[in-house]
C-alpha positions in Angstrom: 0.0 0.0 0.0 1.3 3.4 -0.9 1.6 5.3 2.5 1.0 8.7 0.9 -2.0 8.0 -1.2 -4.1 11.2 -1.6 -6.9 11.4 0.9 -9.5 14.0 1.4 -10.1 14.2 5.2 -13.6 14.8 6.5 -14.0 18.4 7.5 -13.9 19.0 11.3 -16.4 21.6 12.4 -13.9 24.1 13.9 -11.9 23.8 10.7 -14.8 24.6 8.4 -14.0 27.2 5.8 -10.2 26.6 6.0 -7.9 25.0 3.5 -8.5 21.2 3.3 -4.9 20.4 4.3 -5.1 22.2 7.6 -6.9 19.3 9.4 -4.1 16.7 8.8 -1.4 19.2 9.6 -3.3 20.3 12.8 -3.5 16.7 14.1 0.0 15.8 12.9 1.4 18.8 15.0 -0.8 17.9 17.9 0.6 14.4 18.2 4.2 15.5 17.5 4.0 18.1 20.3 2.4 15.3 22.5 5.5 13.3 21.9 7.9 16.2 22.6 6.3 17.6 25.7 5.5 14.1 27.0 9.1 13.1 26.9 10.4 16.5 28.1 8.1 16.4 31.2 10.0 13.2 32.3 13.5 13.8 31.1 15.1 15.7 34.1 13.1 13.7 36.7 14.3 10.4 35.0 17.9 11.5 35.0 18.0 12.5 38.7 15.9 9.6 39.9 18.0 7.0 41.9 19.0 3.9 40.0 17.0 1.7 42.4 13.9 3.7 41.3 14.6 3.1 37.6 16.3 6.4 37.0 19.9 7.2 35.9 21.1 8.5 39.3 22.7 11.6 37.7 23.7 14.6 39.8 21.4 17.6 39.3 24.2 19.6 37.6 24.8 16.9 35.1 21.1 16.4 34.4 20.7 20.2 33.8 23.7 20.2 31.4 22.3 17.3 29.4 18.8 18.8 29.4 20.1 22.2 28.2 22.2 20.7 25.4 19.4 18.5 24.2 16.8 21.3 24.1 19.3 23.6 22.6 20.0 21.1 19.8 16.3 20.7 19.1 16.0 24.4 18.2 19.4 24.9 16.6 19.1 22.0 14.2 16.0 23.7 12.8 18.4 25.9 10.8 20.0 23.2 8.7 16.6 21.3 8.7 15.0 24.2 7.0 17.9 24.6 4.5 17.7 20.9 3.6 14.0 21.1 3.0 14.3 24.2 0.8 17.2 23.0 -1.3 17.1 19.2 -1.4 14.3 17.3 0.3 11.2 19.4 0.0 9.1 20.1 3.1 6.9 17.0 2.8 9.8 14.6 2.7 11.6 16.5 5.4 8.6 16.2 7.7 8.2 12.5 6.9 11.9 11.8 7.5 12.1 13.9 10.6 8.9 12.5 12.1 9.9 8.9 11.8 13.4 9.7 13.1 11.7 11.3 16.2 9.6 8.2 16.7 12.7 6.0 16.6 14.3 8.2 19.2 11.4 7.9 21.6 11.3 4.1 21.1 15.0 4.0 21.9 14.3 5.9 25.1 11.7 3.3 25.9 14.4 0.6 26.2 15.7 0.6 29.8 19.4 0.9 29.0 21.9 3.7 29.2 23.2 2.5 25.8 20.0 3.6 24.2 19.5 6.9 26.2 21.9 9.2 24.4 21.2 7.8 20.9 17.5 8.3 21.6 18.0 12.0 22.5 20.2 12.5 19.4 17.5 10.9 17.1 14.8 13.1 18.6 16.9 16.3 18.2 17.8 15.4 14.6 14.3 14.5 13.7 12.8 17.7 15.3 15.3 19.8 13.4 13.8 18.5 10.1 10.2 18.4 11.3 9.6 21.6 13.2 10.3 24.3 10.7 8.9 22.5 7.7 5.4 21.6 9.0 4.9 25.3 9.7 6.0 26.0 6.2 3.4 23.5 4.9 0.7 25.4 6.8 1.8 28.6 5.2 1.7 27.0 1.7 -2.0 26.3 2.2 -2.9 30.0 1.8 -2.2 32.4 -1.1 -0.4 35.6 -0.1 -3.5 37.7 0.1 -5.7 35.0 1.8 -7.4 36.6 4.8 -7.7 33.1 6.4 -4.0 32.8 7.0 -3.7 34.3 10.5 -6.7 32.4 11.7 -5.3 29.2 10.2 -2.0 29.6 12.1 -4.0 30.4 15.3 -5.8 27.0 14.9 -2.5 25.3 14.2 -1.0 26.9 17.3 -4.0 25.6 19.3 -3.1 22.1 18.2 0.4 22.6 19.6 -1.0 23.5 23.0 -3.6 20.7 23.1 -0.8 18.2 22.5 1.3 19.9 25.1 -1.6 19.8 27.6 -2.5 16.1 27.2 1.1 14.8 27.0 2.3 15.2 30.7 -1.0 13.9 32.0 -0.5 10.6 30.0 3.3 10.2 30.3 3.4 11.4 33.9 0.7 8.9 34.9 2.6 6.1 33.3 6.0 7.1 34.7 5.1 8.2 38.2 1.7 7.1 39.4 1.5 4.6 42.3 -1.5 2.9 40.7 0.3 2.2 37.4 3.4 1.0 39.2 1.2 -1.4 41.1 -0.4 -2.6 37.9 3.0 -3.3 36.4 4.1 -5.3 39.5 0.9 -7.3 39.6 1.3 -8.2 35.9 4.9 -9.3 36.2 6.6 -6.1 35.0 9.3 -4.3 36.8 7.7 -1.1 38.3 11.1 0.6 38.3 10.8 0.6 34.5 7.6 2.8 34.5 9.7 5.7 33.2 10.1 3.8 29.9 6.4 3.2 29.5 6.1 7.0 29.5 8.7 7.3 26.9 7.0 4.6 24.8 3.7 6.6 25.0 5.6 9.6 23.5 6.7 7.3 20.7 3.2 6.1 20.1 2.1 9.8 19.9 4.7 10.4 17.2 3.7 7.3 15.3 0.1 8.6 15.2 1.4 11.9 14.0 3.3 10.3 11.1 0.4 8.0 10.1 -1.9 11.0 9.9 0.6 12.9 7.9 1.6 10.1 5.5 -2.0 9.4 4.7 -2.5 13.0 3.5 1.0 14.2 2.4 0.4 13.8 -1.3 -2.4 16.3 -1.2 -0.3 19.1 0.4 1.4 21.8 -1.7 5.1 22.4 -1.3 5.9 25.9 0.2 8.2 26.8 -2.7 7.2 26.6 -6.4 8.3 28.0 -9.7 11.9 28.3 -10.8 14.3 26.3 -8.7 17.4 26.8 -10.8 19.4 28.1 -7.8 18.5 25.0 -5.8 19.8 22.8 -8.5 23.1 24.6 -8.9 25.3 22.0 -7.3 28.4 24.1 -6.6 26.2 26.8 -5.0 24.3 24.2 -3.1 27.4 22.6 -1.7 28.8 26.0 -0.7 25.7 27.3 1.0 25.1 23.9 2.6 28.6 23.8 4.0 28.1 27.3 5.4 24.8 26.5 7.1 25.8 23.1 8.5 29.3 24.2 9.4 28.0 27.3 11.2 25.4 25.3 13.1 28.1 22.7 14.2 30.4 25.5 15.2 27.7 27.0 17.4 26.9 23.6 18.9 30.6 23.1 19.6 30.9 26.5 21.2 28.0 25.7 23.5 29.3 22.2 24.4 32.8 23.6 25.1 31.3 26.1 27.6 30.3 23.2 29.8 34.0 22.7 30.7 35.0 24.7 33.7 38.0 26.3 31.9 35.7 27.5 29.1 32.6 28.6 31.0 33.4 32.2 30.0 32.3 31.2 26.4 28.7 31.6 27.6 29.2 35.3 27.7 29.5 35.2 23.9 25.8 34.3 23.7 25.3 37.9 24.8 28.4 39.7 23.4 28.1 38.5 19.8 24.5 39.8 19.4 25.4 43.1 21.0 28.3 43.5 18.6 26.0 42.7 15.7 23.5 45.3 16.9 26.1 48.0 17.2 27.5 47.2 13.7 24.1 47.0 12.0 22.8 50.1 13.7 25.7 52.2 12.3 25.0 51.2 8.7 22.9 53.7 6.6 20.8 51.0 5.0 17.2 50.4 6.1 17.7 46.6 6.0 20.8 46.8 8.3 18.9 48.9 10.8 16.0 46.5 10.8 18.5 43.7 11.5 19.7 45.8 14.5 16.1 45.9 15.8 15.9 42.2 15.4 19.1 41.8 17.4 17.6 43.7 20.3 14.5 41.5 20.3 16.8 38.4 19.9 18.6 39.2 23.2 15.2 39.8 25.0 13.9 36.5 23.7 17.0 34.6 24.7 16.8 36.0 28.3 13.1 35.1 28.4 13.6 31.5 27.3 16.5 31.1 29.8 14.1 31.6 32.6 10.9 30.2 31.1 12.4 26.9 30.0 13.4 26.1 33.5 10.0 24.5 33.6 11.7 21.3 32.6 14.6 21.6 35.2 14.3 23.9 38.2 10.5 24.0 38.3 10.1 20.3 37.5 12.4 19.5 40.5 10.7 22.0 42.8 7.3 20.3 41.9 8.7 16.8 42.5 10.6 17.4 45.7 9.2 20.5 47.5 5.5 20.6 46.5 2.5 18.7 47.9 1.4 16.8 44.9 -2.2 16.1 45.9 -5.7 17.6 45.6 -8.1 16.9 48.5 -5.8 14.2 49.7 -5.6 12.5 46.3 -2.0 12.3 45.0 -1.0 13.1 41.4 2.3 12.8 39.5 4.5 15.9 39.7 4.8 15.8 35.8 1.2 16.9 35.6 2.3 20.5 36.5 3.8 20.6 33.0 0.2 20.7 31.6 -0.7 24.0 33.4 1.1 26.3 30.9 -0.6 24.9 27.7 -4.0 25.0 29.3 -3.4 28.7 30.2 -2.3 29.4 26.6 -5.5 27.8 25.3 -7.6 29.9 27.7 -5.8 33.2 27.4 -4.7 33.3 23.7 -8.1 34.3 22.4 -8.2 37.1 24.9 -4.9 38.5 23.8 -5.9 38.2 20.1 -9.1 40.2 20.9 -7.1 42.7 22.9 -4.7 43.4 20.0 -7.7 43.7 17.6 -9.4 46.1 19.9 -6.4 48.3 20.4 -5.6 48.4 16.6 -3.0 51.0 15.8 -2.9 52.0 19.5 -1.3 48.8 20.7 2.2 48.9 22.1 5.2 48.4 19.9 6.8 44.9 19.8 9.7 46.0 22.1 7.2 47.3 24.7 5.3 44.0 24.5 8.5 42.1 25.0 9.4 44.3 28.0 6.0 43.8 29.6 6.4 40.0 29.0 9.8 40.1 30.8 8.2 41.9 33.7 5.6 39.1 34.1 8.4 36.5 33.8 10.3 38.4 36.6 7.2 38.4 38.7 6.8 34.6 38.3 10.2 33.9 39.8 9.7 36.6 42.5 6.6 34.7 43.5 8.7 31.6 44.0 10.9 33.4 46.6 8.4 33.0 49.5 7.5 29.5 48.1 11.1 28.4 48.5 11.3 30.0 51.9 8.2 28.2 53.1 9.6 24.9 51.8 12.1 24.9 54.7 9.2 23.9 56.9 7.7 21.3 54.6 6.2 20.8 51.2 4.3 23.8 49.8 0.9 24.1 48.2 0.6 23.5 44.4 -1.1 26.9 44.2 2.4 28.5 44.1 3.3 26.7 40.9 -0.2 27.5 39.4 0.5 31.1 40.1 4.0 30.9 38.5 2.7 29.3 35.3 -0.1 31.9 35.0 2.4 34.7 35.2 4.8 33.0 32.8 2.0 32.2 30.3 1.0 35.9 30.2 4.6 36.7 29.5 4.8 34.1 26.8 1.8 35.4 25.0 3.3 38.9 25.0 6.6 37.6 23.5 6.3 34.3 21.6 3.6 34.9 19.0 4.4 38.6 18.8 8.1 37.8 18.2 7.3 35.3 15.4 5.0 37.9 13.7 7.5 40.7 14.1 10.4 38.6 12.6 8.4 38.0 9.4 7.7 41.8 9.2 11.2 43.1 9.9 13.0 40.5 7.8 14.7 42.2 4.7 13.7 40.8 1.3 15.1 37.3 0.6 16.2 37.0 4.3 13.0 35.7 5.9 14.3 32.2 6.3 17.5 33.4 7.9 15.7 35.7 10.3 13.4 32.9 11.4 16.5 30.8 11.9 17.8 33.5 14.2 14.5 33.4 16.1 15.0 29.7 16.7 18.6 30.4 17.7 17.4 32.7 20.5 15.3 29.8 21.8 18.3 27.4 21.4 20.6 29.6 23.5 17.9 30.3 26.0 17.3 26.6 26.5 21.0 26.0 26.9 21.1 28.7 29.6 18.0 27.2 31.2 19.9 23.9 31.6 22.9 25.6 33.1 20.7 27.5 35.6 18.6 24.5 36.4 21.8 22.5 37.2 22.2 24.7 40.3 18.9 23.5 41.9 19.4 22.4 45.5 16.2 21.1 47.3 18.1 20.6 50.5 18.9 24.3 50.9 15.6 26.3 50.5 17.3 29.6 51.5 19.8 29.3 48.6 17.0 28.4 46.3 15.0 31.4 47.4 18.1 33.6 46.7 18.5 32.1 43.3 14.9 32.8 42.4 15.3 36.4 43.7 18.5 37.0 41.7 17.1 35.7 38.5 13.9 37.8 39.0 16.0 40.9 39.5 18.2 40.3 36.5 15.1 39.8 34.3 13.5 43.0 35.7 16.7 44.9 34.8 16.6 43.5 31.3 12.9 44.6 31.1 13.8 48.2 32.2 16.6 48.4 29.7 14.2 47.3 26.9 11.6 49.9 28.0 14.3 52.5 27.7 15.5 51.2 24.3 12.0 50.8 22.8 11.9 54.2 21.1 15.3 53.5 19.5 14.2 50.1 18.4 11.0 51.6 16.9 13.2 54.0 14.8 15.4 51.2 13.7 12.3 49.3 12.5 11.3 52.1 10.2 7.8 51.9 8.8 7.3 48.4 10.1 4.6 48.1 12.7 
């Protein structure tokens, strides 16, 4: 049977009126995000769990380093993944290849062996680099340039991401951590210490469902690029540009990995110094394109700082939830991984409100830099909220309401930065540089995730006073960054020219 036989999916009511290909892409992305966030919810907890409990027994610092490097690679590899799709594979083949590679990675993690752990992470990172940028490109290809349904289509697609992210920790957390499921495993002759790997297997099943959905409908999807592809078939140019993209990505990965060595920790300052140097250089150029790139650089730094704190949901906050929080409601216990579902449900609830707010404000809405700065303030407030929570943890485990409050504040910050940033990048990007600029946007997330792993490696549940100090320090630094961005906002607006 041909796995990509054209198929016309039945219209789902909430997709009525949209391009026919949106439904399979919506469900493909939903299940892919289920697999990613389902695995991410367990990753740090699995690494630090004692060997007797089925974990790897890693020190928190080592787990944070591995988590940071893995999540960094996921985003950074989107740059060569997009290039390979544009020039060689096409978006449909890239999504197919990437998706099945992700599934293999999850199934490798489902095997209880250290020999399959690192290859599993590598496969997921490589596959996501091919999958993530190109499924979004396929959504864009559903709509003609002037199609008024485009923004609504992407909003529906974004909803699929968050539905998958909401469901995933509930399922994988139950399989990996719940007492009931461990008891079921034991009563049926399975080792309950291997429950972690049932959670990883569930992530693999989610990815398999994603790819079966996509493969059934792939032939009916248009490629993002059409027309003359002479440049793409120019072999010398292809080799030259490919070497530059892949070589540059590998150099950045090597730089980040080298910074894990104590003698080279200073290299992390380059994550900040290089963008600042680029901003200064571009801002001094007389060309409008260069000045817009300088504005992008300022937003790049703000986004990197944001993700460095926000993405500690998988390290610092996951460990706080597991070790220092009462994981029960009305006396009924629940897995600590379930806290990872709070952010996506808040996104689902709040995103329509923000969309309505921006429409209502129209031309009176704040500039992107101001929105970013307000988002950083909410992020700062979320870690400031954790200072008393960490202090109270000295007397015993704290209420889950502290973490619900943290995720509410962080989600508001996310909605002020993430969708706004993606939209702004496409508007500010100079002609013929949209792909590069979107690659830079992914790079900000990559560096932010790397720093999140570094910061999460310092988590110490046995010293609540030090933990409270760490929360306060990070909240203060983010507040300073927000203040600087407020001050720079008029300058960034001038650099942006007529782009709103």
